[in-house]
C-alpha positions in Angstrom: 209.5 -14.3 -70.3 207.0 -17.2 -70.7 208.1 -17.6 -74.3 211.7 -17.8 -73.2 210.8 -20.5 -70.6 208.8 -22.5 -73.2 211.7 -22.3 -75.7 214.1 -23.5 -73.0 211.8 -26.5 -72.1 211.3 -27.8 -75.5 208.0 -28.9 -77.1 205.0 -29.3 -74.8 203.3 -32.7 -75.6 202.1 -35.9 -74.0 205.6 -37.3 -73.6 207.0 -34.2 -71.9 204.2 -34.0 -69.4 203.8 -37.8 -68.8 200.3 -38.1 -70.2 199.2 -41.1 -72.3 197.5 -40.4 -75.5 193.7 -40.9 -75.1 192.1 -43.2 -77.7 188.4 -42.3 -77.9 187.7 -45.5 -80.0 189.2 -47.8 -77.2 186.7 -46.4 -74.7 183.7 -45.7 -76.9 181.5 -48.2 -75.1 182.4 -46.8 -71.7 181.9 -43.2 -72.9 178.5 -44.0 -74.4 177.2 -45.4 -71.1 175.7 -43.0 -68.6 175.7 -44.5 -65.1 172.8 -44.1 -62.7 173.7 -44.4 -59.0 171.2 -45.5 -56.4 168.5 -46.4 -58.9 165.0 -46.8 -57.4 161.7 -47.6 -59.1 158.3 -48.2 -57.5 155.1 -49.0 -59.3 152.2 -51.4 -59.7 152.0 -54.5 -61.8 149.2 -55.3 -64.3 147.8 -57.6 -61.5 147.7 -54.8 -59.0 150.8 -55.9 -56.9 153.3 -53.4 -55.6 156.7 -53.7 -57.2 159.9 -52.0 -56.0 163.2 -52.3 -57.7 166.5 -50.8 -56.6 170.2 -51.0 -57.7 173.4 -49.6 -56.5 174.3 -48.6 -60.1 172.8 -49.0 -63.6 173.8 -48.4 -67.2 172.0 -48.7 -70.5 173.0 -51.7 -72.6 175.5 -51.1 -75.4 175.0 -51.2 -79.2 171.3 -50.5 -79.2 170.3 -53.2 -76.8 167.1 -52.2 -75.0 168.2 -53.2 -71.5 169.4 -51.7 -68.3 172.5 -53.5 -66.7 172.6 -53.2 -62.9 174.8 -54.0 -59.9 173.7 -54.9 -56.4 170.0 -55.4 -57.2 167.0 -55.7 -54.9 163.4 -56.4 -55.9 160.3 -56.7 -53.8 156.7 -57.7 -54.5 153.7 -57.0 -52.2 150.8 -59.0 -53.6 147.2 -58.0 -53.1 146.6 -61.0 -50.9 149.3 -60.0 -48.5 152.2 -62.2 -49.7 155.5 -60.4 -49.8 158.5 -61.7 -51.8 162.0 -60.1 -51.7 165.0 -60.9 -53.8 168.6 -59.6 -53.9 171.4 -60.4 -56.3 174.9 -59.2 -57.3 173.8 -58.4 -60.9 170.7 -57.7 -62.9 169.3 -56.8 -66.3 166.0 -55.2 -67.1 164.9 -56.2 -70.6 162.5 -53.4 -71.7 160.8 -55.2 -74.6 160.0 -58.3 -72.4 159.2 -56.4 -69.2 161.5 -58.8 -67.5 164.0 -58.4 -64.6 166.8 -61.0 -64.8 168.7 -61.3 -61.5 172.0 -63.2 -61.4 174.9 -63.9 -59.1 174.0 -65.4 -55.8 170.3 -64.6 -55.8 168.6 -64.7 -52.4 164.8 -65.0 -52.2 162.6 -64.7 -49.1 158.9 -64.6 -48.6 156.5 -63.7 -45.9 155.2 -67.3 -46.0 158.5 -68.6 -44.6 160.7 -69.4 -47.6 164.4 -68.5 -47.6 166.0 -69.7 -50.9 169.0 -69.2 -53.1 169.3 -69.6 -56.8 171.9 -68.7 -59.5 169.3 -66.9 -61.6 165.8 -65.4 -61.0 163.6 -63.9 -63.7 160.7 -61.7 -62.6 158.0 -60.6 -65.0 157.2 -57.0 -64.1 153.6 -57.4 -65.3 153.1 -59.6 -62.2 152.4 -62.9 -64.0 155.5 -65.0 -62.9 158.7 -65.4 -61.1 161.0 -68.1 -62.3 164.1 -69.5 -60.6 166.7 -71.5 -62.5 168.3 -74.1 -60.4 169.7 -75.4 -58.4 167.2 -73.9 -55.9 168.0 -74.6 -52.3 167.1 -73.3 -48.9 164.5 -73.4 -46.2 160.8 -73.8 -46.5 158.1 -73.8 -43.7 158.3 -77.7 -43.9 162.1 -78.1 -43.9 165.1 -77.9 -46.2 164.3 -78.0 -49.9 166.4 -78.6 -53.0 165.0 -78.4 -56.6 166.1 -77.9 -60.2 163.7 -75.0 -60.7 161.0 -72.9 -59.0 158.0 -71.0 -60.4 155.7 -68.6 -58.7 152.8 -68.0 -61.1 149.2 -66.9 -61.3 146.6 -68.1 -63.8 145.2 -64.6 -64.4 145.5 -61.1 -62.9 142.9 -61.8 -60.2 144.2 -65.2 -59.1 146.7 -65.6 -56.2 150.3 -66.4 -56.8 151.1 -70.2 -56.5 154.5 -71.7 -55.8 155.8 -74.8 -57.7 159.1 -76.6 -57.5 160.2 -79.0 -60.2 163.1 -81.2 -61.5 164.2 -83.6 -58.8 162.7 -82.0 -55.7 164.0 -83.1 -52.4 162.4 -82.0 -49.2 164.0 -82.8 -45.8 160.9 -82.6 -43.7 161.4 -81.1 -40.3 158.1 -81.1 -38.3 157.7 -78.1 -36.0 158.8 -78.8 -32.4 155.3 -78.1 -31.1 154.0 -81.0 -33.2 156.6 -83.6 -32.0 154.7 -84.5 -28.9 155.8 -84.7 -25.2 159.0 -86.8 -25.8 160.0 -85.0 -29.1 
């Protein structure tokens, strides 16, 4: 009976059942990527700082690239001296050979010392030696609004504290604290 039904219906193929032919070559890159959802990493840098990294999703780079491509990325540093730095971005790449996290797409940076900044790109060395923001950098500092072409947070060696440096046409709109303005301020 099934054979009679099949004979009456004609040939069974992609056209008769409304399915498009699947071209494996067209989707080879996508098939090669294995996606990780809710990625989370926590560890310690060479300098002894705590580093945490998370992403909504991540995939390995294509064509043998030694990198991890991520979406909705968050990174946090807790330095030995108590300084905390957090950064979030739309996209990120972790470059294995360089031990470097590259964050892009509306990067927001905040610190326990009172900075709230934005940057189009932020590079974080996961060995704990530097954080570099490619400008324009803009936002709030403990002294007021700040604008700069770049920002670096570096240390001279693993035992030294992190130091913040702004460069390339730095503008600071100084806003003294209300408590320092005096009686009539």
